Short mmCIF file of the C-alpha atoms (twelve columns), coordinates in Angstrom:
data_MODEL
# 
_entry.id   MODEL 
# 
loop_
_atom_site.group_PDB 
_atom_site.id 
_atom_site.type_symbol 
_atom_site.label_atom_id 
_atom_site.label_alt_id 
_atom_site.label_comp_id 
_atom_site.label_asym_id 
_atom_site.label_seq_id 
_atom_site.Cartn_x 
_atom_site.Cartn_y 
_atom_site.Cartn_z 
_atom_site.pdbx_PDB_model_num 
ATOM 1   C CA . UNK A 1   -49.047 -95.889 39.174 1 
ATOM 2   C CA . UNK A 2   -48.369 -92.616 37.430 1 
ATOM 3   C CA . UNK A 3   -47.350 -89.567 39.534 1 
ATOM 4   C CA . UNK A 4   -48.571 -86.126 38.535 1 
ATOM 5   C CA . UNK A 5   -45.782 -83.691 38.198 1 
ATOM 6   C CA . UNK A 6   -46.429 -80.205 39.560 1 
ATOM 7   C CA . UNK A 7   -44.228 -77.444 38.224 1 
ATOM 8   C CA . UNK A 8   -43.290 -74.656 40.586 1 
ATOM 9   C CA . UNK A 9   -43.320 -70.923 39.847 1 
ATOM 10  C CA . UNK A 10  -39.576 -70.550 40.313 1 
ATOM 11  C CA . UNK A 11  -38.824 -73.352 37.890 1 
ATOM 12  C CA . UNK A 12  -41.167 -72.178 35.220 1 
ATOM 13  C CA . UNK A 13  -40.131 -68.523 35.136 1 
ATOM 14  C CA . UNK A 14  -36.414 -69.196 35.384 1 
ATOM 15  C CA . UNK A 15  -36.246 -69.265 31.587 1 
ATOM 16  C CA . UNK A 16  -37.778 -65.753 31.334 1 
ATOM 17  C CA . UNK A 17  -34.785 -63.918 32.762 1 
ATOM 18  C CA . UNK A 18  -31.592 -62.927 31.086 1 
ATOM 19  C CA . UNK A 19  -28.942 -61.595 33.480 1 
ATOM 20  C CA . UNK A 20  -28.070 -57.991 32.875 1 
ATOM 21  C CA . UNK A 21  -29.863 -54.699 32.621 1 
ATOM 22  C CA . UNK A 22  -29.503 -53.996 28.874 1 
ATOM 23  C CA . UNK A 23  -32.448 -54.784 26.589 1 
ATOM 24  C CA . UNK A 24  -32.179 -56.044 23.008 1 
ATOM 25  C CA . UNK A 25  -33.295 -54.212 19.885 1 
ATOM 26  C CA . UNK A 26  -36.746 -55.808 19.864 1 
ATOM 27  C CA . UNK A 27  -39.610 -53.450 20.776 1 
ATOM 28  C CA . UNK A 28  -41.096 -53.800 24.267 1 
ATOM 29  C CA . UNK A 29  -43.906 -56.256 24.989 1 
ATOM 30  C CA . UNK A 30  -46.972 -54.303 26.150 1 
ATOM 31  C CA . UNK A 31  -49.153 -55.670 29.024 1 
ATOM 32  C CA . UNK A 32  -52.239 -53.886 30.296 1 
ATOM 33  C CA . UNK A 33  -53.758 -53.492 33.704 1 
ATOM 34  C CA . UNK A 34  -57.261 -52.043 34.216 1 
ATOM 35  C CA . UNK A 35  -58.661 -51.640 37.734 1 
ATOM 36  C CA . UNK A 36  -60.055 -49.176 40.284 1 
ATOM 37  C CA . UNK A 37  -57.161 -47.001 41.370 1 
ATOM 38  C CA . UNK A 38  -59.465 -44.278 42.723 1 
ATOM 39  C CA . UNK A 39  -63.021 -44.307 44.037 1 
ATOM 40  C CA . UNK A 40  -64.769 -46.719 46.419 1 
ATOM 41  C CA . UNK A 41  -62.891 -49.834 45.247 1 
ATOM 42  C CA . UNK A 42  -59.497 -48.136 45.017 1 
ATOM 43  C CA . UNK A 43  -57.921 -50.374 47.636 1 
ATOM 44  C CA . UNK A 44  -58.641 -53.442 45.489 1 
ATOM 45  C CA . UNK A 45  -57.141 -52.018 42.262 1 
ATOM 46  C CA . UNK A 46  -54.137 -50.493 44.026 1 
ATOM 47  C CA . UNK A 47  -53.330 -53.723 45.846 1 
ATOM 48  C CA . UNK A 48  -53.735 -55.909 42.744 1 
ATOM 49  C CA . UNK A 49  -51.632 -53.520 40.676 1 
ATOM 50  C CA . UNK A 50  -48.842 -53.546 43.236 1 
ATOM 51  C CA . UNK A 51  -48.488 -57.357 42.988 1 
ATOM 52  C CA . UNK A 52  -48.888 -57.212 39.209 1 
ATOM 53  C CA . UNK A 53  -46.225 -54.523 38.875 1 
ATOM 54  C CA . UNK A 54  -43.784 -56.328 41.186 1 
ATOM 55  C CA . UNK A 55  -43.673 -59.292 38.915 1 
ATOM 56  C CA . UNK A 56  -42.927 -57.289 35.747 1 
ATOM 57  C CA . UNK A 57  -40.431 -54.993 37.533 1 
ATOM 58  C CA . UNK A 58  -38.527 -58.031 38.756 1 
ATOM 59  C CA . UNK A 59  -38.494 -59.520 35.253 1 
ATOM 60  C CA . UNK A 60  -37.236 -56.203 33.718 1 
ATOM 61  C CA . UNK A 61  -34.552 -55.810 36.363 1 
ATOM 62  C CA . UNK A 62  -33.132 -59.184 35.218 1 
ATOM 63  C CA . UNK A 63  -33.089 -58.323 31.526 1 
ATOM 64  C CA . UNK A 64  -36.753 -58.748 30.540 1 
ATOM 65  C CA . UNK A 65  -38.275 -61.663 28.610 1 
ATOM 66  C CA . UNK A 66  -35.197 -63.089 26.929 1 
ATOM 67  C CA . UNK A 67  -33.828 -59.610 26.381 1 
ATOM 68  C CA . UNK A 68  -37.191 -57.930 25.559 1 
ATOM 69  C CA . UNK A 69  -38.460 -55.282 28.012 1 
ATOM 70  C CA . UNK A 70  -42.056 -55.498 29.210 1 
ATOM 71  C CA . UNK A 71  -43.973 -52.148 29.345 1 
ATOM 72  C CA . UNK A 72  -46.881 -52.135 31.819 1 
ATOM 73  C CA . UNK A 73  -49.813 -49.831 30.923 1 
ATOM 74  C CA . UNK A 74  -52.147 -49.087 33.916 1 
ATOM 75  C CA . UNK A 75  -55.562 -47.452 33.527 1 
ATOM 76  C CA . UNK A 76  -57.928 -46.399 36.290 1 
ATOM 77  C CA . UNK A 77  -61.561 -47.488 35.705 1 
ATOM 78  C CA . UNK A 78  -62.829 -46.035 39.033 1 
ATOM 79  C CA . UNK A 79  -64.931 -49.235 39.311 1 
ATOM 80  C CA . UNK A 80  -67.105 -47.847 36.579 1 
ATOM 81  C CA . UNK A 81  -68.063 -50.065 33.599 1 
ATOM 82  C CA . UNK A 82  -68.018 -47.259 31.085 1 
ATOM 83  C CA . UNK A 83  -64.544 -46.159 32.006 1 
ATOM 84  C CA . UNK A 84  -63.319 -49.737 31.966 1 
ATOM 85  C CA . UNK A 85  -64.707 -50.313 28.491 1 
ATOM 86  C CA . UNK A 86  -63.021 -47.112 27.293 1 
ATOM 87  C CA . UNK A 87  -59.737 -48.211 28.807 1 
ATOM 88  C CA . UNK A 88  -59.936 -51.701 27.268 1 
ATOM 89  C CA . UNK A 89  -60.499 -50.233 23.828 1 
ATOM 90  C CA . UNK A 90  -57.623 -47.847 24.264 1 
ATOM 91  C CA . UNK A 91  -55.206 -50.468 25.499 1 
ATOM 92  C CA . UNK A 92  -56.154 -52.952 22.778 1 
ATOM 93  C CA . UNK A 93  -56.390 -50.610 19.761 1 
ATOM 94  C CA . UNK A 94  -53.934 -47.824 20.572 1 
ATOM 95  C CA . UNK A 95  -51.526 -49.170 23.112 1 
ATOM 96  C CA . UNK A 96  -51.465 -52.571 21.328 1 
ATOM 97  C CA . UNK A 97  -51.279 -54.749 24.423 1 
ATOM 98  C CA . UNK A 98  -50.918 -58.474 23.852 1 
ATOM 99  C CA . UNK A 99  -52.644 -59.504 27.114 1 
ATOM 100 C CA . UNK A 100 -53.623 -57.999 30.412 1 
ATOM 101 C CA . UNK A 101 -55.371 -57.924 33.749 1 
ATOM 102 C CA . UNK A 102 -59.028 -56.668 33.768 1 
ATOM 103 C CA . UNK A 103 -60.584 -55.976 36.235 1 
ATOM 104 C CA . UNK A 104 -61.018 -56.115 40.041 1 
ATOM 105 C CA . UNK A 105 -64.831 -55.730 40.258 1 
ATOM 106 C CA . UNK A 106 -67.342 -58.306 38.977 1 
ATOM 107 C CA . UNK A 107 -69.808 -55.965 37.156 1 
ATOM 108 C CA . UNK A 108 -66.987 -54.038 35.596 1 
ATOM 109 C CA . UNK A 109 -65.229 -57.158 34.441 1 
ATOM 110 C CA . UNK A 110 -68.475 -58.370 32.833 1 
ATOM 111 C CA . UNK A 111 -68.565 -55.124 30.844 1 
ATOM 112 C CA . UNK A 112 -65.060 -55.578 29.432 1 
ATOM 113 C CA . UNK A 113 -65.204 -59.312 28.715 1 
ATOM 114 C CA . UNK A 114 -66.937 -58.725 25.348 1 
ATOM 115 C CA . UNK A 115 -64.300 -56.158 24.342 1 
ATOM 116 C CA . UNK A 116 -61.450 -58.513 24.945 1 
ATOM 117 C CA . UNK A 117 -63.377 -61.246 23.237 1 
ATOM 118 C CA . UNK A 118 -63.996 -59.035 20.158 1 
ATOM 119 C CA . UNK A 119 -60.315 -58.374 19.699 1 
ATOM 120 C CA . UNK A 120 -59.215 -61.901 20.826 1 
ATOM 121 C CA . UNK A 121 -57.025 -60.582 23.633 1 
ATOM 122 C CA . UNK A 122 -56.450 -62.884 26.631 1 
ATOM 123 C CA . UNK A 123 -56.852 -61.371 30.070 1 
ATOM 124 C CA . UNK A 124 -56.894 -62.525 33.713 1 
ATOM 125 C CA . UNK A 125 -59.141 -61.360 36.506 1 
ATOM 126 C CA . UNK A 126 -59.520 -62.094 40.197 1 
ATOM 127 C CA . UNK A 127 -63.214 -61.415 40.608 1 
ATOM 128 C CA . UNK A 128 -65.430 -64.007 42.324 1 
ATOM 129 C CA . UNK A 129 -68.619 -63.649 40.281 1 
ATOM 130 C CA . UNK A 130 -69.239 -67.144 38.735 1 
ATOM 131 C CA . UNK A 131 -70.729 -65.728 35.498 1 
ATOM 132 C CA . UNK A 132 -67.549 -63.985 34.407 1 
ATOM 133 C CA . UNK A 133 -66.010 -67.115 32.852 1 
ATOM 134 C CA . UNK A 134 -69.405 -68.302 31.520 1 
ATOM 135 C CA . UNK A 135 -70.222 -65.361 29.200 1 
ATOM 136 C CA . UNK A 136 -69.085 -67.125 26.012 1 
ATOM 137 C CA . UNK A 137 -65.583 -65.654 25.826 1 
ATOM 138 C CA . UNK A 138 -62.669 -68.070 25.812 1 
ATOM 139 C CA . UNK A 139 -60.172 -65.282 26.527 1 
ATOM 140 C CA . UNK A 140 -60.972 -64.526 30.177 1 
ATOM 141 C CA . UNK A 141 -59.128 -66.527 32.885 1 
ATOM 142 C CA . UNK A 142 -59.789 -66.334 36.632 1 
ATOM 143 C CA . UNK A 143 -56.759 -66.429 38.935 1 
ATOM 144 C CA . UNK A 144 -58.703 -66.572 42.298 1 
ATOM 145 C CA . UNK A 145 -60.917 -69.303 43.657 1 
ATOM 146 C CA . UNK A 146 -64.537 -68.975 42.580 1 
ATOM 147 C CA . UNK A 147 -67.362 -68.504 45.048 1 
ATOM 148 C CA . UNK A 148 -68.224 -72.150 44.471 1 
ATOM 149 C CA . UNK A 149 -64.704 -73.205 45.354 1 
ATOM 150 C CA . UNK A 150 -64.967 -71.507 48.779 1 
ATOM 151 C CA . UNK A 151 -68.362 -72.953 49.384 1 
ATOM 152 C CA . UNK A 152 -67.494 -76.543 48.420 1 
ATOM 153 C CA . UNK A 153 -64.222 -76.450 50.441 1 
ATOM 154 C CA . UNK A 154 -66.030 -75.230 53.528 1 
ATOM 155 C CA . UNK A 155 -69.001 -77.683 53.185 1 
ATOM 156 C CA . UNK A 156 -66.573 -80.568 52.695 1 
ATOM 157 C CA . UNK A 157 -64.877 -79.457 55.899 1 
ATOM 158 C CA . UNK A 158 -68.199 -79.262 57.638 1 
ATOM 159 C CA . UNK A 159 -69.260 -82.763 56.669 1 
ATOM 160 C CA . UNK A 160 -65.949 -84.235 57.828 1 
ATOM 161 C CA . UNK A 161 -65.517 -82.277 61.023 1 
ATOM 162 C CA . UNK A 162 -68.947 -81.503 62.384 1 
ATOM 163 C CA . UNK A 163 -71.159 -83.996 60.525 1 
ATOM 164 C CA . UNK A 164 -73.043 -81.040 59.004 1 
ATOM 165 C CA . UNK A 165 -76.634 -81.904 58.163 1 
ATOM 166 C CA . UNK A 166 -78.421 -78.546 58.217 1 
ATOM 167 C CA . UNK A 167 -77.650 -74.842 58.097 1 
ATOM 168 C CA . UNK A 168 -79.183 -71.392 57.789 1 
ATOM 169 C CA . UNK A 169 -77.932 -68.872 55.142 1 
ATOM 170 C CA . UNK A 170 -77.803 -65.123 55.779 1 
ATOM 171 C CA . UNK A 171 -77.009 -63.074 52.684 1 
ATOM 172 C CA . UNK A 172 -77.484 -59.488 51.540 1 
ATOM 173 C CA . UNK A 173 -79.647 -58.157 48.735 1 
ATOM 174 C CA . UNK A 174 -76.777 -56.743 46.683 1 
ATOM 175 C CA . UNK A 175 -75.395 -58.383 43.540 1 
ATOM 176 C CA . UNK A 176 -72.501 -60.024 45.296 1 
ATOM 177 C CA . UNK A 177 -74.621 -61.202 48.205 1 
ATOM 178 C CA . UNK A 178 -77.099 -62.728 45.782 1 
ATOM 179 C CA . UNK A 179 -74.425 -64.593 43.941 1 
ATOM 180 C CA . UNK A 180 -72.831 -65.891 47.179 1 
ATOM 181 C CA . UNK A 181 -76.184 -66.862 48.645 1 
ATOM 182 C CA . UNK A 182 -77.079 -68.824 45.540 1 
ATOM 183 C CA . UNK A 183 -73.716 -70.541 45.595 1 
ATOM 184 C CA . UNK A 184 -74.331 -71.772 49.200 1 
ATOM 185 C CA . UNK A 185 -77.745 -72.991 48.028 1 
ATOM 186 C CA . UNK A 186 -76.108 -74.954 45.208 1 
ATOM 187 C CA . UNK A 187 -73.439 -76.276 47.505 1 
ATOM 188 C CA . UNK A 188 -75.973 -77.450 50.039 1 
ATOM 189 C CA . UNK A 189 -77.836 -79.386 47.351 1 
ATOM 190 C CA . UNK A 190 -74.652 -80.959 46.091 1 
ATOM 191 C CA . UNK A 191 -73.451 -82.028 49.522 1 
ATOM 192 C CA . UNK A 192 -76.856 -83.094 50.858 1 
ATOM 193 C CA . UNK A 193 -77.079 -80.372 53.580 1 
ATOM 194 C CA . UNK A 194 -80.538 -79.058 54.387 1 
ATOM 195 C CA . UNK A 195 -81.054 -75.265 54.281 1 
ATOM 196 C CA . UNK A 196 -83.536 -74.552 57.123 1 
ATOM 197 C CA . UNK A 197 -83.947 -70.863 56.065 1 
ATOM 198 C CA . UNK A 198 -82.321 -68.291 53.806 1 
ATOM 199 C CA . UNK A 199 -82.606 -64.859 55.407 1 
ATOM 200 C CA . UNK A 200 -81.539 -61.529 53.723 1 
ATOM 201 C CA . UNK A 201 -80.613 -58.007 54.751 1 
ATOM 202 C CA . UNK A 202 -79.463 -54.798 53.213 1 
ATOM 203 C CA . UNK A 203 -75.731 -54.095 53.451 1 
ATOM 204 C CA . UNK A 204 -76.454 -50.777 55.193 1 
ATOM 205 C CA . UNK A 205 -78.605 -52.348 57.972 1 
ATOM 206 C CA . UNK A 206 -77.416 -52.113 61.563 1 
ATOM 207 C CA . UNK A 207 -79.853 -54.380 63.383 1 
ATOM 208 C CA . UNK A 208 -80.454 -57.981 62.432 1 
ATOM 209 C CA . UNK A 209 -82.529 -59.137 65.378 1 
ATOM 210 C CA . UNK A 210 -85.610 -60.228 63.329 1 
ATOM 211 C CA . UNK A 211 -83.682 -62.465 60.968 1 
ATOM 212 C CA . UNK A 212 -81.462 -63.875 63.666 1 
ATOM 213 C CA . UNK A 213 -84.310 -64.723 66.036 1 
ATOM 214 C CA . UNK A 214 -85.974 -66.706 63.249 1 
ATOM 215 C CA . UNK A 215 -82.739 -68.658 62.717 1 
ATOM 216 C CA . UNK A 216 -82.323 -69.195 66.428 1 
ATOM 217 C CA . UNK A 217 -85.758 -70.702 66.577 1 
ATOM 218 C CA . UNK A 218 -84.875 -73.189 63.857 1 
ATOM 219 C CA . UNK A 219 -81.624 -74.197 65.679 1 
ATOM 220 C CA . UNK A 220 -79.384 -74.965 62.650 1 
ATOM 221 C CA . UNK A 221 -75.993 -76.547 63.199 1 
ATOM 222 C CA . UNK A 222 -74.370 -73.681 61.331 1 
ATOM 223 C CA . UNK A 223 -75.108 -70.169 60.144 1 
ATOM 224 C CA . UNK A 224 -73.622 -69.200 56.794 1 
ATOM 225 C CA . UNK A 225 -72.658 -65.509 56.317 1 
ATOM 226 C CA . UNK A 226 -72.839 -64.676 52.615 1 
ATOM 227 C CA . UNK A 227 -72.404 -60.901 52.511 1 
ATOM 228 C CA . UNK A 228 -70.358 -58.423 50.510 1 
ATOM 229 C CA . UNK A 229 -69.112 -56.258 53.370 1 
ATOM 230 C CA . UNK A 230 -66.976 -57.360 56.301 1 
ATOM 231 C CA . UNK A 231 -68.437 -54.469 58.293 1 
ATOM 232 C CA . UNK A 232 -71.985 -55.929 57.960 1 
ATOM 233 C CA . UNK A 233 -70.799 -59.472 58.863 1 
ATOM 234 C CA . UNK A 234 -69.047 -58.058 61.859 1 
ATOM 235 C CA . UNK A 235 -72.245 -56.434 63.132 1 
ATOM 236 C CA . UNK A 236 -74.137 -59.648 62.450 1 
ATOM 237 C CA . UNK A 237 -71.874 -61.796 64.602 1 
ATOM 238 C CA . UNK A 238 -72.055 -59.215 67.453 1 
ATOM 239 C CA . UNK A 239 -75.811 -59.451 67.288 1 
ATOM 240 C CA . UNK A 240 -75.586 -63.289 67.268 1 
ATOM 241 C CA . UNK A 241 -73.531 -63.206 70.449 1 
ATOM 242 C CA . UNK A 242 -75.919 -60.735 72.080 1 
ATOM 243 C CA . UNK A 243 -78.844 -63.061 71.277 1 
ATOM 244 C CA . UNK A 244 -77.019 -66.141 72.672 1 
ATOM 245 C CA . UNK A 245 -76.678 -67.938 69.351 1 
ATOM 246 C CA . UNK A 246 -73.852 -70.394 69.811 1 
ATOM 247 C CA . UNK A 247 -73.995 -72.343 66.550 1 
ATOM 248 C CA . UNK A 248 -70.980 -72.514 64.294 1 
ATOM 249 C CA . UNK A 249 -70.486 -69.649 61.867 1 
ATOM 250 C CA . UNK A 250 -69.154 -70.527 58.379 1 
ATOM 251 C CA . UNK A 251 -68.241 -68.054 55.631 1 
ATOM 252 C CA . UNK A 252 -66.127 -67.544 52.530 1 
ATOM 253 C CA . UNK A 253 -63.438 -65.122 51.537 1 
ATOM 254 C CA . UNK A 254 -63.228 -61.882 53.480 1 
ATOM 255 C CA . UNK A 255 -60.694 -59.418 54.857 1 
ATOM 256 C CA . UNK A 256 -60.136 -60.844 58.331 1 
ATOM 257 C CA . UNK A 257 -58.748 -57.751 59.928 1 
ATOM 258 C CA . UNK A 258 -61.730 -55.646 58.972 1 
ATOM 259 C CA . UNK A 259 -64.137 -58.448 60.001 1 
ATOM 260 C CA . UNK A 260 -62.491 -58.661 63.432 1 
ATOM 261 C CA . UNK A 261 -62.384 -54.870 63.784 1 
ATOM 262 C CA . UNK A 262 -66.134 -54.665 63.539 1 
ATOM 263 C CA . UNK A 263 -67.114 -58.032 65.081 1 
ATOM 264 C CA . UNK A 264 -64.580 -57.941 67.933 1 
ATOM 265 C CA . UNK A 265 -64.533 -61.010 70.136 1 
ATOM 266 C CA . UNK A 266 -67.758 -62.286 68.457 1 
ATOM 267 C CA . UNK A 267 -65.643 -63.375 65.524 1 
ATOM 268 C CA . UNK A 268 -63.679 -65.872 67.651 1 
ATOM 269 C CA . UNK A 269 -64.098 -69.403 66.346 1 
ATOM 270 C CA . UNK A 270 -65.546 -68.469 62.935 1 
ATOM 271 C CA . UNK A 271 -64.552 -70.934 60.194 1 
ATOM 272 C CA . UNK A 272 -63.825 -69.393 56.830 1 
ATOM 273 C CA . UNK A 273 -62.377 -70.203 53.425 1 
ATOM 274 C CA . UNK A 274 -59.382 -68.159 52.317 1 
ATOM 275 C CA . UNK A 275 -57.170 -68.387 49.183 1 
ATOM 276 C CA . UNK A 276 -54.181 -67.964 51.471 1 
ATOM 277 C CA . UNK A 277 -53.791 -68.347 55.191 1 
ATOM 278 C CA . UNK A 278 -50.535 -66.652 56.191 1 
ATOM 279 C CA . UNK A 279 -47.184 -66.186 54.427 1 
ATOM 280 C CA . UNK A 280 -44.747 -68.170 56.630 1 
ATOM 281 C CA . UNK A 281 -44.978 -71.190 54.350 1 
ATOM 282 C CA . UNK A 282 -44.449 -72.601 51.776 1 
ATOM 283 C CA . UNK A 283 -41.084 -71.087 50.874 1 
ATOM 284 C CA . UNK A 284 -42.392 -69.327 47.747 1 
ATOM 285 C CA . UNK A 285 -44.959 -67.374 49.781 1 
ATOM 286 C CA . UNK A 286 -42.401 -66.360 52.437 1 
ATOM 287 C CA . UNK A 287 -39.924 -65.201 49.800 1 
ATOM 288 C CA . UNK A 288 -42.544 -63.193 47.933 1 
ATOM 289 C CA . UNK A 289 -43.639 -61.521 51.224 1 
ATOM 290 C CA . UNK A 290 -40.029 -60.431 51.856 1 
ATOM 291 C CA . UNK A 291 -39.557 -59.046 48.341 1 
ATOM 292 C CA . UNK A 292 -42.881 -57.231 48.446 1 
ATOM 293 C CA . UNK A 293 -42.025 -55.568 51.780 1 
ATOM 294 C CA . UNK A 294 -38.589 -54.603 50.478 1 
ATOM 295 C CA . UNK A 295 -40.191 -52.873 47.478 1 
ATOM 296 C CA . UNK A 296 -43.285 -51.223 49.034 1 
ATOM 297 C CA . UNK A 297 -42.365 -50.966 52.713 1 
ATOM 298 C CA . UNK A 298 -45.458 -52.771 53.901 1 
ATOM 299 C CA . UNK A 299 -46.767 -56.275 54.504 1 
ATOM 300 C CA . UNK A 300 -48.231 -58.239 51.603 1 
ATOM 301 C CA . UNK A 301 -52.001 -58.972 51.553 1 
ATOM 302 C CA . UNK A 302 -54.194 -61.228 49.503 1 
ATOM 303 C CA . UNK A 303 -54.966 -58.770 46.710 1 
ATOM 304 C CA . UNK A 304 -51.311 -58.243 46.125 1 
ATOM 305 C CA . UNK A 305 -50.965 -62.027 45.605 1 
ATOM 306 C CA . UNK A 306 -53.813 -62.043 43.072 1 
ATOM 307 C CA . UNK A 307 -51.988 -59.370 41.109 1 
ATOM 308 C CA . UNK A 308 -48.704 -61.364 41.274 1 
ATOM 309 C CA . UNK A 309 -50.264 -64.697 40.378 1 
ATOM 310 C CA . UNK A 310 -52.122 -63.056 37.550 1 
ATOM 311 C CA . UNK A 311 -48.847 -61.665 36.204 1 
ATOM 312 C CA . UNK A 312 -47.197 -65.062 36.704 1 
ATOM 313 C CA . UNK A 313 -49.796 -66.754 34.492 1 
ATOM 314 C CA . UNK A 314 -49.203 -64.241 31.791 1 
ATOM 315 C CA . UNK A 315 -45.422 -64.444 32.215 1 
ATOM 316 C CA . UNK A 316 -45.444 -68.187 31.837 1 
ATOM 317 C CA . UNK A 317 -47.592 -67.853 28.697 1 
ATOM 318 C CA . UNK A 318 -45.223 -65.287 27.273 1 
ATOM 319 C CA . UNK A 319 -42.290 -67.590 27.806 1 
ATOM 320 C CA . UNK A 320 -44.094 -70.513 26.250 1 
ATOM 321 C CA . UNK A 321 -45.039 -68.291 23.239 1 
ATOM 322 C CA . UNK A 322 -41.461 -67.107 22.631 1 
ATOM 323 C CA . UNK A 323 -40.250 -66.033 20.035 1 
ATOM 324 C CA . UNK A 324 -43.616 -65.619 18.351 1 
ATOM 325 C CA . UNK A 325 -45.507 -63.510 20.882 1 
ATOM 326 C CA . UNK A 326 -49.005 -62.817 19.658 1 
ATOM 327 C CA . UNK A 327 -52.376 -62.581 21.315 1 
ATOM 328 C CA . UNK A 328 -53.367 -65.937 19.919 1 
ATOM 329 C CA . UNK A 329 -50.106 -67.646 20.950 1 
ATOM 330 C CA . UNK A 330 -50.538 -66.299 24.506 1 
ATOM 331 C CA . UNK A 331 -54.106 -67.587 24.633 1 
ATOM 332 C CA . UNK A 332 -52.909 -71.045 23.545 1 
ATOM 333 C CA . UNK A 333 -50.112 -70.944 26.038 1 
ATOM 334 C CA . UNK A 334 -52.406 -70.108 28.977 1 
ATOM 335 C CA . UNK A 335 -54.637 -73.042 28.072 1 
ATOM 336 C CA . UNK A 336 -51.569 -75.285 28.196 1 
ATOM 337 C CA . UNK A 337 -50.911 -74.404 31.862 1 
ATOM 338 C CA . UNK A 338 -51.617 -77.501 34.000 1 
ATOM 339 C CA . UNK A 339 -50.496 -78.610 37.439 1 
ATOM 340 C CA . UNK A 340 -48.459 -75.425 37.965 1 
ATOM 341 C CA . UNK A 341 -47.972 -74.307 41.518 1 
ATOM 342 C CA . UNK A 342 -48.037 -70.535 42.003 1 
ATOM 343 C CA . UNK A 343 -48.426 -68.563 45.200 1 
ATOM 344 C CA . UNK A 344 -51.988 -69.496 45.912 1 
ATOM 345 C CA . UNK A 345 -51.682 -73.170 44.965 1 
ATOM 346 C CA . UNK A 346 -51.904 -75.429 41.952 1 
ATOM 347 C CA . UNK A 347 -53.294 -73.884 38.775 1 
ATOM 348 C CA . UNK A 348 -54.883 -75.692 35.780 1 
ATOM 349 C CA . UNK A 349 -56.174 -73.776 32.798 1 
ATOM 350 C CA . UNK A 350 -56.054 -76.851 30.503 1 
ATOM 351 C CA . UNK A 351 -59.432 -77.981 31.659 1 
ATOM 352 C CA . UNK A 352 -61.151 -74.758 32.862 1 
ATOM 353 C CA . UNK A 353 -61.013 -70.984 32.615 1 
ATOM 354 C CA . UNK A 354 -61.130 -71.033 36.467 1 
ATOM 355 C CA . UNK A 355 -57.508 -71.807 37.258 1 
ATOM 356 C CA . UNK A 356 -57.647 -72.645 40.941 1 
ATOM 357 C CA . UNK A 357 -60.574 -74.633 42.385 1 
ATOM 358 C CA . UNK A 358 -59.832 -75.103 46.084 1 
ATOM 359 C CA . UNK A 359 -59.303 -72.719 49.014 1 
ATOM 360 C CA . UNK A 360 -57.663 -73.130 52.399 1 
ATOM 361 C CA . UNK A 361 -59.669 -73.396 55.608 1 
ATOM 362 C CA . UNK A 362 -58.965 -71.173 58.567 1 
ATOM 363 C CA . UNK A 363 -60.341 -70.511 62.054 1 
ATOM 364 C CA . UNK A 364 -60.287 -67.153 63.757 1 
ATOM 365 C CA . UNK A 365 -58.307 -67.534 66.996 1 
ATOM 366 C CA . UNK A 366 -57.265 -64.545 68.983 1 
ATOM 367 C CA . UNK A 367 -58.325 -62.191 66.208 1 
ATOM 368 C CA . UNK A 368 -56.179 -63.932 63.585 1 
ATOM 369 C CA . UNK A 369 -56.867 -66.494 60.886 1 
ATOM 370 C CA . UNK A 370 -55.183 -69.737 61.719 1 
ATOM 371 C CA . UNK A 371 -55.007 -72.431 59.051 1 
ATOM 372 C CA . UNK A 372 -56.741 -75.702 59.974 1 
ATOM 373 C CA . UNK A 373 -56.871 -77.344 56.559 1 
# 
């Protein structure tokens, strides 16, 4: 029987570093980052950029990529498609980046995908929207689990642990809520789970009594929360508790602290899919968390990891491309990445532009996410 060999991040990037601080005579390698650094989505862009920057700073501190310095060019798109398109054109045609990270919002990323495709520049993104890697461009690579990955992981858990046969879906009418709601519909069909109703709300709503009473009357085994705002989901679970709805709540990726802040004790027992549950183990996560805190003076969070894993993918591709570092060689090197363990888990771009296809499963206990699978 053949055993699959999984390469670890520390093993793969060891060859990137040359001890010493002096750089050679070769010009620097230019890498781009485009994301919301200001505006409503600023926290996403700032956090991703911190993780992204940490990787390249560490590489440069150890002598760069085999003696070549890496210059990181960061542009703020304010979560606006037009600004992101302008930034992409600037970075590609004026700054001459060889690859990059773009962006942290699904609609904005969809706007820049054609630009990176036109100039054949590989780029990574952490957005959930399933259409991003299905737009016809071979140059975009996702470094976070897709919506479908969360859904299928949770439904698989539900079948094995609660013999899940039926469920109700509660989504919002926004673009993200629509995508997530449809993903749960697809997942239910794939796993043979009956959807008894699919209710919807506006993200700004404060009272969900009508939709919840309808669900309560149908008595599903589980209620699926498929919404774009943790604040809205927090209010929903509080209403569920008020109405005496004791069925299991299942959901996908969210910021646990914010969900608990708004949902209070009503969040207890919620089952959710997360890319990462905690940083105590494995060793690579714990070590990254320590280095991140030493650099930024704060605890690492998920978006920081997406930035770091995104940089890791590009860093591995640069190493595999050396000494002929071109946009095309980097693209080919990314598509050669298979069974490589990074911070989130095992990545495989050899068979898909979606590199990681499973999430972890957690349960909220005492206001914290505790890994159960």
